[in-house]
C-alpha positions in Angstrom: 0.0 0.2 -0.1 2.1 2.6 -1.2 -0.4 5.3 -2.1 -4.2 6.2 -0.5 -7.3 7.7 -2.3 -9.5 9.1 0.2 -13.1 10.1 -0.6 -15.0 11.8 2.0 -12.1 13.8 4.1 -15.2 13.9 6.9 -14.4 12.8 10.4 -14.4 9.2 9.4 -11.9 9.8 6.3 -9.6 12.5 7.7 -9.2 10.8 11.1 -8.3 7.7 8.7 -5.4 9.8 6.7 -4.0 11.1 10.7 -4.1 7.3 12.1 -1.9 6.3 8.7 0.4 9.3 9.7 0.9 8.4 12.5 1.3 5.0 12.7 4.1 5.2 10.0 2.6 5.5 6.5 4.8 7.9 4.2 3.3 7.4 0.8 0.5 10.5 -0.6 -2.6 10.4 0.6 -5.2 12.3 -1.7 -8.3 13.6 -0.5 -11.5 13.3 -2.6 -14.3 15.5 -1.4 -15.9 19.7 -1.7 -13.1 22.3 -1.6 -13.8 23.3 2.3 -13.7 19.7 3.3 -10.2 19.4 1.6 -9.0 22.3 3.1 -10.0 21.5 6.3 -8.3 17.7 5.8 -5.2 19.6 4.7 -5.3 21.9 7.7 -5.0 19.2 9.9 -2.8 17.1 8.4 -5.2 14.4 7.4 -4.1 14.8 3.5 -1.3 16.2 1.2 -3.6 17.6 -1.1 -7.1 17.2 -3.1 -7.6 16.0 -6.4 -10.5 15.5 -8.4 -12.1 11.7 -8.1 -10.4 10.3 -11.5 -6.6 11.5 -10.7 -6.9 10.2 -7.2 -8.6 6.8 -7.9 -6.1 6.5 -10.8 -3.1 6.5 -8.8 -4.0 4.9 -5.1 -3.6 1.5 -4.6 -6.2 1.6 -1.7 -9.3 3.9 -2.2 -11.3 4.8 1.3 -14.7 5.7 0.6 -16.0 7.5 4.1 -19.3 9.2 2.4 -22.3 9.1 3.7 -24.0 5.8 2.3 -25.9 7.1 -0.9 -22.4 8.4 -1.8 -20.7 5.7 -1.5 -23.4 3.8 -3.5 -23.4 6.3 -6.3 -19.6 6.6 -6.4 -18.9 2.7 -6.6 -21.3 2.8 -9.7 -19.2 5.5 -11.3 -15.4 4.0 -10.0 -14.5 0.6 -12.0 -13.0 2.4 -15.2 -11.2 4.7 -13.0 -9.6 2.6 -10.9 -5.8 1.3 -11.1 -6.0 -2.4 -11.8 -5.1 -5.0 -9.0 -6.3 -1.5 -6.5 -8.1 -2.2 -3.5 -11.3 -0.2 -3.0 -12.6 -0.3 0.7 -15.6 1.7 2.5 -16.7 3.1 6.0 -20.6 2.7 5.3 -22.5 1.8 8.6 -24.7 -0.6 6.9 -23.0 -3.4 4.3 -25.3 -5.7 2.1 -26.4 -2.9 -0.2 -22.6 -1.5 -0.7 -21.7 -4.7 -1.0 -23.7 -6.4 -3.6 -23.8 -2.9 -6.0 -19.7 -3.6 -5.7 -20.1 -7.0 -6.8 -21.6 -5.5 -9.7 -19.5 -2.4 -10.3 -15.8 -3.3 -9.3 -13.9 -5.7 -11.7 -10.4 -3.9 -12.2 -9.4 -4.3 -8.4 -10.9 -5.6 -5.6 -13.5 -4.4 -3.5 -13.5 -5.6 0.6 -16.1 -4.1 2.8 -15.8 -2.5 5.8 -16.7 -0.6 8.9 -15.1 1.3 11.3 -17.3 0.9 14.6 -15.7 4.7 16.1 -16.9 7.9 15.8 -18.3 11.3 17.2 -20.9 13.3 17.6 -18.9 16.6 15.8 -18.1 15.9 12.3 -15.9 17.4 9.9 -12.1 17.1 9.6 -11.9 19.5 12.2 -12.9 17.1 14.3 -10.6 14.2 13.3 -8.7 12.8 15.7 -5.5 9.6 14.8 -6.6 7.9 17.9 -10.8 7.8 17.0 -9.9 4.1 15.8 -7.8 2.6 18.5 -9.2 0.1 20.5 -12.2 0.5 18.7 -13.8 -2.4 16.5 -13.0 -2.1 12.1 -15.6 -4.6 10.3 -14.7 -6.6 6.9 -17.2 -8.2 5.3 -15.6 -10.2 2.6 -17.9 -12.5 0.3 -15.7 -15.2 0.5 -12.9 -15.5 3.1 -10.1 -15.9 0.2 -10.6 -12.2 -0.1 -8.6 -11.7 2.8 -5.4 -13.4 1.5 -4.8 -11.1 -1.9 -1.8 -9.4 -1.0 -3.8 -5.5 -1.4 -6.2 -7.0 1.6 -3.4 -8.4 3.6 -1.9 -5.3 3.6 -4.9 -2.9 4.0 -5.7 -4.9 7.3 -1.9 -5.0 7.9 -2.2 -1.0 8.4 -5.7 -1.7 10.4 -3.8 -2.9 12.8 -1.0 -1.0 13.2 -3.9 2.1 14.0 -4.8 0.1 16.7 -8.7 -1.1 15.5 -9.7 -5.1 16.2 -10.6 -6.9 13.3 -13.9 -8.6 13.4 -14.8 -10.7 9.8 -18.9 -10.7 9.2 -21.1 -11.7 6.5 -22.7 -8.5 5.0 -26.0 -9.5 6.1 -24.9 -11.0 9.6 -23.0 -7.4 10.0 -26.6 -5.5 9.4 -28.6 -7.4 11.5 -25.7 -7.1 14.6 -25.6 -3.1 13.8 -29.1 -3.3 14.0 -29.6 -4.0 17.5 -26.2 -2.7 18.6 -26.3 0.4 17.2 -29.6 1.5 15.4 -31.4 0.2 17.9 -29.5 2.4 20.4 -29.5 5.7 17.8 -33.4 5.4 17.7 -34.0 4.1 21.4 -32.3 7.1 22.5 -33.9 9.7 19.8 -37.5 8.3 21.2 -36.1 8.8 24.9 -35.4 12.5 24.2 -38.3 12.8 21.8 -40.3 11.4 24.6 -39.1 13.8 27.5 -39.0 17.0 25.4 -42.9 16.7 24.6 -44.0 16.1 28.0 -41.5 18.6 29.7 -41.0 21.9 28.3 -40.3 23.8 31.4 -36.8 24.8 32.1 -36.8 24.1 36.1 -38.8 20.5 35.2 -35.2 19.6 33.2 -33.1 20.8 36.2 -34.4 17.7 38.1 -32.9 15.5 35.5 -30.3 14.0 36.6 -27.0 12.6 34.6 -28.6 8.5 33.9 -30.6 11.4 31.2 -27.9 12.9 29.3 -26.0 9.7 29.5 -29.0 8.0 27.3 -29.4 11.2 25.0 -26.3 11.6 24.3 -27.1 10.0 20.9 -30.1 11.7 20.0 -27.9 14.6 19.3 -27.0 12.4 16.3 -28.6 14.5 12.8 -31.3 13.0 10.9 -29.3 13.5 7.6 -26.3 11.5 9.1 -28.7 8.5 9.4 -31.2 8.9 7.0 -29.6 6.2 4.4 -28.8 4.3 7.6 -32.2 3.7 8.0 -33.2 3.3 4.8 -30.6 0.6 3.6 -31.0 -1.6 6.7 -34.8 -0.9 7.7 -35.8 -4.7 7.8 -33.2 -5.8 10.5 -33.9 -2.5 12.2 -38.0 -3.2 12.3 -36.9 -6.5 13.3 -34.8 -5.2 16.7 -37.4 -2.4 17.0 -41.0 -4.8 17.8 -38.3 -6.8 19.9 -37.5 -3.6 21.8 -41.3 -2.5 21.7 -42.0 -6.0 23.1 -39.4 -5.8 26.1 -40.5 -2.5 26.9 -44.3 -3.4 26.8 -43.5 -6.8 29.3 -41.9 -4.2 32.0 -45.0 -1.8 31.6 -47.0 -4.9 32.4 -45.1 -5.9 35.3 -44.2 -2.7 37.3 -45.9 -4.2 39.9 -44.6 -7.5 40.1 -40.9 -9.5 40.7 -40.9 -10.5 37.2 -38.7 -7.6 36.4 -36.3 -9.1 38.5 -34.7 -11.3 36.0 -34.4 -8.2 33.1 -32.7 -6.2 35.5 -30.4 -8.9 35.9 -29.8 -9.9 32.2 -29.4 -5.9 31.6 -26.6 -5.9 34.1 -25.2 -8.6 32.3 -25.4 -7.5 29.1 -23.9 -3.5 31.0 -21.3 -5.2 32.3 -20.2 -7.4 29.2 -19.7 -4.4 27.3 -17.5 -2.5 29.9 -15.5 -5.4 30.1 -14.9 -5.8 26.3 -14.5 -2.5 25.5 
């Protein structure tokens, strides 16, 4: 991996560039984005310069698509004629099945390897980028076949992911989407629903002064923008619908048993998962 193109130089793309530099990558890193986003990424030291898509991709050994999902899908449709033969194309999309299926149809001159770094912040843009954003965080790779991880390009890329501190997890694309519907997308929607409910029924500021840190913690994800989540929800709606149904069923069970001891099991099960999460993190 000697030359990298980052298509989409926002928080994730710029953090990837910074992480590569911190890990010792010395080759050129070229960004493709809006003029303003490129300028911010250059100022942050995440990329060396900006370039049009055709120029950046034509010279790259690795093309990292870190746009919104809809933009990733659109880029994939136009990417193949521009690719350097044998280049690795990967992405940071939060859902995988539609992206991987489309890449299977359109990416021929190079190799596509789906990816999803499980890292982020409420802040967006290169100004919020951090070289350490991926340290200790899971980075999912979603090959169609295990052999796709054994190509030289894939091994080199995986090696750099380890150098920047990411923990690699291998899943197929549908399994990934089913899992993140529960671990990520449900958490976002639950936080949004909680904040919306409280906001609708407590409108006076003096009432919010009664809130403890638990409400602040539980509504952190509600700060996320709909524009960021729109494509995620649209491209994983089936799995998210199933996760929401399971969550609503659990809430109904809790509501029906507020006066019984049956909730003790729910508290214990919930505490068990919370403990496991904190140990694994």
